[in-house]
C-alpha positions, 0 to 999 in steps of 0.5 A: 277440805280447806283447799276445796273451800279456798277454791270455792271462795276464790271462784266466788270472788272472781269477777268475769268480763261478762259481769263487768259488761253487764254492770256497764250496760245497766249503769250507762243506761240508768245514768243516761236516762236520768240525765234526760230527766226520766225517772229511772229508779227502784220503782222501774226495777220492781216493775220489771225484774220480779215478774221476769225472775221465775220465767227466766229461771225456769227457761234457763233450767230447761236447758238441762234436759235440752242438753241431756237430749242433745248428748243422748242423741250424739252419744255423749256421757250423761252421767258425767254431765249430771255430775258437772251440773251438780257441782258448785262451779257449774251452779254458781256460774249458772246463778251469775248468768241468771243475774246478768241476764236480768240486769241486761234485760232491765237496761235493754227494755227501759232504754229501748222504750225511752227512745222516742223521749230522748231522740224525737227524730226517726230515720225511716226515710233514710233507711228506705232510700238506702235499702232501695239504693243498695238493692239496685232501685228495688225495695227488698220489703216491697219485693218480698211482700209481692213475691209471697202475697197469697202463698202459704209461705207467708202464713208459715213465716208469720207463725215462725216469727211469732215463735222467735222469743221462745226459740231464742229463750230456749236456745240460750238456755241450752247453751247456758247449760253446757258443761264448758264454763268458757262457752257459757261465759262467752255466751253471756258476754256476747249477749251483754254486748249485742243487747247493750250495743243494740239498744244504744244504736236504737237510741242513736239512730231511731228507726221504726220499721217499714210497716210503720213508715210505709204501711200502704205497701202491706195492703196487698197482704192485709189479713195474711199475717195475723200474728204480726199484725196483732203484735204491730198494732199493740206496739204501735199503741204503746209507742203512741202513749210514750210519744204522748209523754213528751209533754212531760206527762207520761201515762200508763205504758208497757216498758217491754213494748218498745219499737225500734228496728235498727239493728235487727236483733231478731236476725242478729241474735239467731246469727250469734247462736248459729256461730256458737252452734258452729263451734260448740254443737256442730250438728245444730249449725244447719238448723240454726242457719235455716232458722236465721234465714227464715227470720231474715225473710220473715223480717222483710215480709212482715215489715218489721225490718228494712234489709239494712237493719238486718245487715247491721244486726248480722255485723253486730252479732259477728263483732260481739262473738269475736270480742266475747271470744277474746275477752272470755279466754280459755283456761290455758290462756288464763294460765299463760297470762300468769306465766307472762306476768312472772316473766315466762313465755306464753304458749300460742293462743288457741283462738 
């Protein structure tokens, strides 16, 4: 009993790399924004976190029945999984994942919505020219819009793109509910990296997106994507309120409605989840690959992103996955570090 209690205490005291990453993401965002003269304080925490806590908590808990369904379909043990979910180690890691997600979401929202206040220039003209240059003189956005105009596929892509947030929410919940603690820590680490680095790229290279910079190119499909058009109008209104605050008087706005296109985390996050499916849930690799491809096409057709945004988003996701797999190590790799520290030799890495 004493040894079990000691093991639990040791588990609680241990700080994982994903938690360090979450602290760095939040601290860097707060320090930077306060240095820019923005009032980022406990009021912003109170405005952002409490409404999201029950939503994200329920979403993460939904991962348990999703994993049970997956294991039942793949003929894996359900009883063993339920025992694991009821264990102290699984529950304490789940709570730490939840806290980390909240912290990163807070930093991401406030950094993204503040972009027009800390970097007034936008790089849409450069993004448009680069897109055209990379694709042999043809804008992928214009090509995709004219290719799909008047077809049912445009409406389907509009609906699918509108489901992106729920798809990502429950996909993250699914992987967060796995019994493998290393997978769960890697997922959180890669999430901290992609959302954190993504927000900093937004800040360094502000790009609004082709639908805002070249709206006339979407006249041919006006009214064919009502979900995207409604959301784009809502974000444009919020963006205008933030821009109006450049005079020092920031009026009512919604911090969850920032506008930024470079990189495309719509595609990047799905690419990241596809990589986790390939390694940990192989039967789901193809569905995630198809979802990523549909989001790629939808990002161009709706005008949310330039193609270059998508390429950068994919590269960022690949980097975050690679780094997470090296920072959140397998148990045998952790043991090997102890052996090496004691003067022994380590077994080869499994990564």
